[in-house]
C-alpha positions in Angstrom: 0.0 0.0 0.0 1.4 3.4 -1.0 1.9 6.0 1.7 0.2 9.4 1.4 3.5 11.0 0.6 4.0 8.6 -2.3 0.5 9.4 -3.5 1.4 13.1 -3.6 4.7 12.3 -5.4 2.9 10.3 -8.1 0.3 13.0 -8.4 3.0 15.6 -9.0 4.7 13.2 -11.5 1.4 12.8 -13.4 1.2 16.6 -13.7 4.8 16.8 -14.9 4.2 14.3 -17.7 1.0 16.0 -18.7 2.8 19.3 -18.8 5.6 17.8 -20.9 3.0 16.3 -23.3 1.2 19.6 -23.7 4.4 21.6 -24.2 5.5 19.1 -26.9 2.1 19.3 -28.6 2.0 23.2 -28.5 5.6 23.3 -29.9 4.7 20.9 -32.7 1.7 23.1 -33.7 3.7 26.3 -33.5 6.4 24.8 -35.7 3.8 23.5 -38.2 4.5 19.9 -37.5 1.3 19.0 -35.7 -2.3 19.7 -36.8 -4.8 18.9 -34.1 -8.3 17.9 -35.1 -10.8 20.4 -33.8 -13.6 17.8 -33.2 -11.2 15.4 -31.3 -10.1 18.1 -28.9 -13.6 19.6 -28.5 -14.8 16.1 -27.4 -11.8 15.5 -25.1 -12.0 18.8 -23.4 -15.6 18.5 -22.5 -15.2 14.9 -21.3 -12.0 15.6 -19.4 -13.8 18.2 -17.3 -16.6 15.7 -16.5 -14.1 13.0 -15.6 -12.2 15.4 -13.4 -15.4 16.4 -11.5 -16.3 12.7 -11.0 -12.9 11.9 -9.6 -13.0 14.8 -7.2 -16.4 13.8 -6.0 -15.3 10.3 -5.3 -12.1 11.3 -3.4 -9.4 10.6 -5.9 -7.1 13.1 -4.3 -3.7 13.5 -6.0 -4.9 11.0 -8.6 -7.2 13.7 -10.0 -4.5 16.4 -10.4 -3.4 15.4 -13.9 -7.0 15.3 -15.1 -7.7 18.8 -13.8 -4.5 20.2 -15.3 -5.2 18.3 -18.6 -8.7 19.8 -18.7 -7.4 23.3 -18.4 -4.8 22.9 -21.1 -7.2 21.1 -23.4 -9.2 24.4 -23.6 -6.1 26.0 -25.1 -5.8 23.2 -27.6 -9.4 23.7 -28.8 -8.6 27.3 -29.5 -5.3 26.3 -31.3 -7.1 23.6 -33.3 -9.7 26.2 -34.4 -7.1 28.4 -36.0 -4.2 26.0 -36.8 -5.8 22.6 -36.8 -7.0 20.2 -39.4 -9.9 21.7 -41.4 -10.7 18.4 -43.2 -14.0 17.4 -41.7 -15.4 14.1 -42.9 -18.9 12.6 -42.3 -17.3 10.2 -39.8 -16.0 13.1 -37.8 -19.5 14.6 -37.6 -20.9 11.3 -36.6 -18.3 11.0 -33.8 -19.0 14.5 -32.6 -22.8 14.0 -32.8 -22.7 10.8 -30.8 -20.5 12.4 -28.2 -22.8 15.4 -27.8 -25.9 13.2 -27.6 -24.3 11.2 -24.8 -23.5 14.2 -22.7 -27.1 14.7 -21.6 -27.1 11.1 -20.4 -24.2 12.1 -18.1 -26.2 15.0 -16.8 -29.1 12.8 -15.6 -27.1 10.0 -14.1 -27.3 9.8 -10.3 -24.0 8.2 -9.5 -20.4 9.1 -10.5 -19.8 5.5 -11.7 -22.3 5.8 -14.6 -21.0 9.3 -15.3 -17.5 7.9 -15.7 -18.7 4.9 -17.8 -20.4 7.3 -20.2 -17.3 9.6 -20.1 -15.1 6.7 -21.1 -17.4 5.8 -24.0 -17.4 9.4 -25.3 -13.7 9.8 -24.9 -13.1 6.8 -27.1 -15.2 8.3 -29.8 -13.0 11.4 -29.7 -10.1 9.3 -31.2 -12.1 8.7 -34.4 -11.4 12.0 -36.2 -7.7 12.0 -35.3 -7.2 8.3 -36.2 -8.9 8.9 -39.6 -6.7 11.9 -40.2 -3.5 10.2 -39.1 -4.0 7.2 -41.3 -2.7 9.2 -44.3 -0.6 11.7 -42.3 0.6 10.1 -39.0 3.5 12.7 -38.8 0.8 15.4 -38.3 0.4 14.1 -34.7 3.3 14.2 -32.3 3.5 10.5 -31.3 5.8 11.1 -28.3 3.2 13.4 -26.7 0.7 10.5 -26.6 3.4 8.4 -24.8 3.9 11.1 -22.3 0.1 11.3 -21.8 0.0 7.5 -21.3 2.6 7.8 -18.6 0.8 10.7 -17.0 -2.4 8.7 -16.8 -0.5 5.7 -15.4 1.1 7.7 -12.6 -2.3 9.3 -11.8 -3.6 5.8 -11.2 -0.9 5.2 -8.6 -1.8 8.6 -7.0 -5.4 7.9 -6.4 -6.4 8.2 -2.7 -9.7 6.3 -2.8 -9.9 3.5 -5.3 -13.4 3.1 -6.7 -14.5 2.4 -10.3 -15.3 6.1 -10.5 -11.8 7.1 -9.7 -9.6 4.5 -11.6 -11.6 3.6 -14.7 -11.1 6.8 -16.6 -7.3 7.1 -16.0 -6.9 3.4 -16.9 -8.7 4.0 -20.2 -6.4 7.0 -20.9 -3.4 4.9 -20.1 -4.5 2.3 -22.6 -5.8 4.6 -25.4 -2.9 7.0 -25.3 -0.5 4.1 -25.4 -2.4 2.5 -28.3 -2.3 5.8 -30.2 1.5 6.1 -29.7 1.9 2.6 -31.1 -0.5 3.3 -34.0 1.2 6.6 -35.1 4.7 5.0 -35.0 3.6 1.8 -36.8 1.6 3.8 -39.5 4.5 6.2 -40.0 6.9 3.3 -40.6 4.5 1.6 -43.0 4.2 4.8 -45.1 8.0 5.3 -45.1 8.5 1.7 -46.4 5.9 2.6 -49.1 8.0 5.7 -50.0 5.5 8.2 -48.6 6.9 10.9 -46.3 5.6 14.0 -44.6 
């Protein structure tokens, strides 16, 4: 069992990795190497705020710090995506955004944090669709290393949780898995295109 001091340490570590991920992403956008998808970050920002609120309500303690910091910086990425992000909006992107927005009222009427987090996890997963679709042909337009940093941030936030309930650990566990999977996908797709002679 981890001591309260270690919980605080891992909470601080999760914020540090989240900060590193955001700095890397912001730098990539400013240098023209990254093009965030507006719909993805709009979905993730909304859901991240809900997930953070549920964690706080259930006593996640330091385990919620990374999510709170991530929510605040996600708002900045929505603004950046609006001006500098991908403008190629496909029907699948609209479907993902529509499904996410339709699910949000379900969160509002749920009576327990657990169901809120379950819905949050479902909507968060939908947020990957626009970026995965965009990255299939241009994986270099997403900074893969930033997803690895986000994966580590979510993992350390799991270790920092004060009260373990499904409402506090389910969302960071999902973020650990999905960000890790995105990192693997971007690297694998980038190598596949390089072998085919396609470069950014």
